[in-house]
Phi, psi and omega in degrees: 000149177240127183262129180290131179286347182269310185246353179081006181290136174277134183233156176301152183300331183278350183289134177265339179231148180298132181286349180261307185250352178081006181288140178300135177271148182294127179292147178300145182291131183286147176248145178243135178228143175263121186220158170271122183231164172242123184255135179240125173248129179234135183217146176282140181271123176069017184289329179298317179292322179294331183271358182299124179067010178278157178294132182303325180291325177294319178298315181297321180296320179293319180292323183297314179298320179294316179299317182297315182293317181293318178300321180299317181292325178295311184288331179297331180259014173088012177267181180223135175285120181278317180195155171254129180236085184064242178266009177256151181226133174247126178237154183231133173243124182114356177208137358285337179266133181251145176228156184291342182240037182302318178301318179295317178302317183297315182290319176299319178298317180298318178295323177292330176300320179299315179294321181297319179293322176298320178295320177300315179297327179292326179282334180215091182303338180291344181291308179051051181269149175213138184237165169222150189226140173240138183228133179215142179245138179178181180280146178208159171267121181257121180263116179258112183168209183271347185276077187298329182290346179246026187300316181228124183230132178160170181297333180300327179293312180298320181294318178299320178295320178294319179296322177299318180294336181263352182290149176289155177299130182076022182229168179236122180248131182236154177274177187295319182295321177293318180299316181297325183281343188232003188295341177270353180247340184233138175277132183234159169239124180299132182246018178074212179239147181235151176265116181253141180302131178086357181256131182288328182241151175300148182257126172288134184225161178224146176262123179286134183254305182194157176291152174253134178299123184262151177260007179095323172222144181290098186291347177276352183253112181267353184092133183275345181250150180296150176287126184240130172081004181234016182298324180297312180297319179296320178297321180288328173297317177298322177296320179298318178294321178297320178295322178299316180294317184289317185272345186049052180221141181291142177220157178231138173237131180249121176263115181241126179187161180292161178302135177085001184281343175121018180297311181294326179294320177299317179297316180296321179292324176296319178299317179299320179293321179295318179297329183280349182277149179290330180285133181285127177236127178284131182236119176233138189218142177208155180237149174274140182262144179273004185210169176098169180253147179066035184249019183304314182248034183302316181300316179293322178298322177297322178294317180296316179298319180296319180291322182276348182075027181279128180260159178296335182273354181290138176277182185296322181295313180294321179298315181293322180296317179293323179295316180295320180295320179295314181297319180294327180289324184271334185240120185289327181282116181302322180294318179294321179298318178294322180296314179296315181301320180300326180273345177278335186306314179300334180291336182248015174092014178252161177284133180271160180297329183281353180091169183288158173081007183252010187288352179256001184281156183304326182297320178295317177302317181295321180293316180296318179296321180298320178297313182291328174297317180295324178295314180290334179294336178281341180168165180309137185226136176243126176246121181249117175258108182262156176055044181289352173293341177268352188285149172285165179300329182299317179291320177299321177297320181292319179301316178296316179300317183300313184286322185284330188250354179293151181281199184279081180227148180283086185234120176250123177255120177251119181247125180245131183203165175272163178303145179097354179290143181287353180283091180243009177272142179241010175074192185281063177268149179204161176099155181296324181298318180293322179297318179294322178300312182296318180298323181290325185278335178288133175277094189293342178283344183250323185277127180301147181300329180296334178270331181292320186300307180295331177296310182292323180296317180292328180284352177100009180251184179256136178302000000 
């Protein structure tokens, strides 16, 4: 409630004027925070000339459709539109809500803006809109309060605006800090250095081309420094894989820990150890995304794409052909291969034979499990599900289903998540060795004791 200083009337917190006497109510005091943000500037190319002598209502109608589509792409990736400036739009990623991958979100959003404008032109050829986008990451002062025009202040804002002005029509230009933060997730073309107004030195810039399908951890990066303090956990991960090979039975290991504690590094080191072995082991990896639409089974879809060799640039015809070839290669029965392929299509962005909305039904789970069983039947297989703290319950249900119902195949499922994730099942694990492995991998300082006990009990150890 807000109390009027003139008449003492209590007013709702959202009221700007007293409901009794009409006196302006004191605005909440603004807070300032220094944060690292990524700023995106988007502007229409040549729109001022196109609007010359045009009816103002027609101009507004064209701008409104463009504003709606761009705002949708910004918000879909977790950003916020800071302001509209005529035909220009400024968006911010990292304020007020911050995410660990804000630069990547910003660049992906910028690339989607290009596609959105093309779709707008397709629905109305008379629009003939074209945009250019500039993206920059850096420190800024974020003002939290009513002064929206001062929401983000800093050199990063000015630089992003300069990059937008220098970007090619229909292109996205990013600065060095953004490029360094996203170069493993986005394909770029070096654009040299540009002279920006107000900058003493030329700025190195890159043009964003397209997203690269990620495996959740950069499997090409083993780390330049030796692994310190985790040799025991890494050794037990190796032991789990050895047991899978020896027993030909599926097992699951869950890595639970706070951000930065070393889950991804352990996974990368396990991959390096697998690569160094003479025995061929199939490795498939996927991560759950914290944003976007239709990403419930994104991690599983990445694994399927990796096995089938499906690229982000493949069209629907090529994708379906590769999917069918993979299913036929793994499953000897043609009817079974067609059945599995029909349920795999939604995972790679195609329409499935069973129709939409059936991806959580038991039949789909059975088809996906059958494919992974066939893959593991050819040789030891490791499936890594990363960032399961972002996963929907449906994916967690499938991971549990996979481990509990898979046949006698050498399949190791590694699940990585932050504390608090509902994935507390460890599959059919047993024996003192497995209990010790699980105890070592659990970050006991982060995971509540109430969750540790049932995990260890199911693994065959004592809480």
